[in-house]
N, C-alpha and C positions, 0 to 999 in steps of 0.2 A: 503494501500498500504507500501511495504515495501523495504530496500535495503538489498541486499543477501550483511550477512558480509562478505565475501571474497571480493567486493567489496570496502567496505567499509573499509577493512585492509588495501586494498591497495592502496588507496587514502590515506589514514594516511601515511601508510611506504612512500610515493611522498613528503607528504607537510614536516614532520620529518627529511625527506632529504635535501630537500629544505632550511633548517636552521641549518645544520650541522656548517658553518662558523662560523656562526653568536653565538651558543651554544658553541662553543671551547671558544670565543673570552671574552662572558659573563658569560662564569660559568656555565651552563644548565645543569643538569642532567639527560638525559632519562634513566627511567627505562625499561626493556625488556618488549615488549605489551602481556597483559591479552589476548589470542585470544578467552580465551569461554567468557571471563569477557568484552570483548573487550573496555577493559583501559588500561591505562598507567597514570606514571607520571610522571613529571618535577621536580626537587627542581632546587629554586631558590635563592639566598642570596642578600639582597641590600647591592649598595657596600657603603651606606649612618651610617648604624646603626648592618648592618653583624647582622640582622635576616637572618632565612632560611623560606621559604616559599617551600611547595611544594605542587604541583595545581596536582590534577588528572582529569585526560580526558576521561570521556566517550563518544565513538563513534558511538555503534548501530545507524545505518538508516543513518549516515554519509553521503552524504551530501544532502539528504529530510527534516531530522532534524539537529538543529544545534549542537553543541555539548556539553555534557553535563558540565561544568565545577566547581568543587567542591577542595577550601583549607582545607587539613590535619595538625592541628597541630603539628606541629614538638617535640612536649612533650610529649603529653599522647594522639597522635595517632587520635582523636574524629575529625569525617570528619562535616565541616557545621555549627562550632562552632564560634562565634566572634576571639575568640583567633588567629583562623587559618587564619584569613583573614587581609591584611594590610587595614591601614586605610587613605585616604588621604585627602587634601584641596584644597580651589580655587576651578577654573572652572572643573575640575573632577573632582569633589567629589562624585557625583553620581555613578560612575564607579563601587568601592569596595563599597556595599549598604550594611545596617547592619543590614538587613533580617537575614541574610548574605545571600548577593551572585554576583557574577560581573552582574554587572542590564546595560547589552548591549543586541540586539539580538543575538548577537553570543552565548549569554551564554541562554542554554535550558532550566537552575535552574529559572532565570529570567521570565521566562513567567506562567500565574498565573494557568496553571493546572500542574505545576510543583511544587509548592508551593513558585511561586516569585510573586512580585508586577505589574506584569502588565499583566491584562485583554484585556488589552486596543490595543495589537501588533497584532490582531488576527491570525490567521491559522497558527503553530509551521511550516508546509509544506513549508510558505510562506518565509520563512528567509529571503531569500537569496534575495531578491525583500523590504525587509524594507526600509525605508527611513532613515534610523538613523544608516545603515548598516557603512558606510563609509568603509575602506575599509579592514575590519577584518571578512572576509569571507574565509578566511585557517591560519593553525596553526601557521608559521608563521608570522603575523599578529596580531595574537590574543597572542601572548608570547612576541612579541616586547612589544605591548601593556601594558600587565602587568610590563615586567622588566622596561620600560620607569616610570611607576609610582612608582615603589619600588627603582626611581634610581635618581629623580628630587628633590631637596630641596625645589622645590618650590612648588610640588607638593604632596610627602613621610611626614606625621606625624609619623609611625611606627606603629607598631600592636596595630589593633583594643581590647578594654577591652574585656575581657570573661565574 
C-alpha cells in the first residue's frame, strides 16, 4: 500500500502553511519542495549559540508512514552524521539519539527497518497510533519540538561531536 505522491505533497503544503507565522517569528527558512524526491529542508538557528541546523524532510507515503527526518551538517553538507545533529541533556536527552536520528515515532529513521534503534515500535504504517507519539503528528509540531530543544538552556548543550 502506498500514498499517491500528489496526496503527500498536498498534505505537506498544508502543514507548512500552518507554521508560516511561527517560521517568521523563529527564523525558520524553508527550501522549495523538490517534488521528484519528495523532500524539502528547514534551516533553524539556535538562539543560544548561533549554531545552524538543516533538517531534511522526506515525505514519501506521508501520512501512511512518518516523515524521514535527517539533519545535514551545514559545514560539509553530509547527511546523517553526528556533527549534523544537536545534542541535549536532561529529561529529553534521548530525542536526538547518537545513532544519529530523531528518536521518536514521528521519525521514520528511528525505526529499525530504516537503520534506527527501534524494532519494538511495531509496523511503521501504524505510527499514528503509537502510544508515545504525543502531539508530533504534523510538521508544525515536529518543528516546534526540534526548535524548542535547540532553544532551551536546560535541554540544549550544543552540537553533537563528529
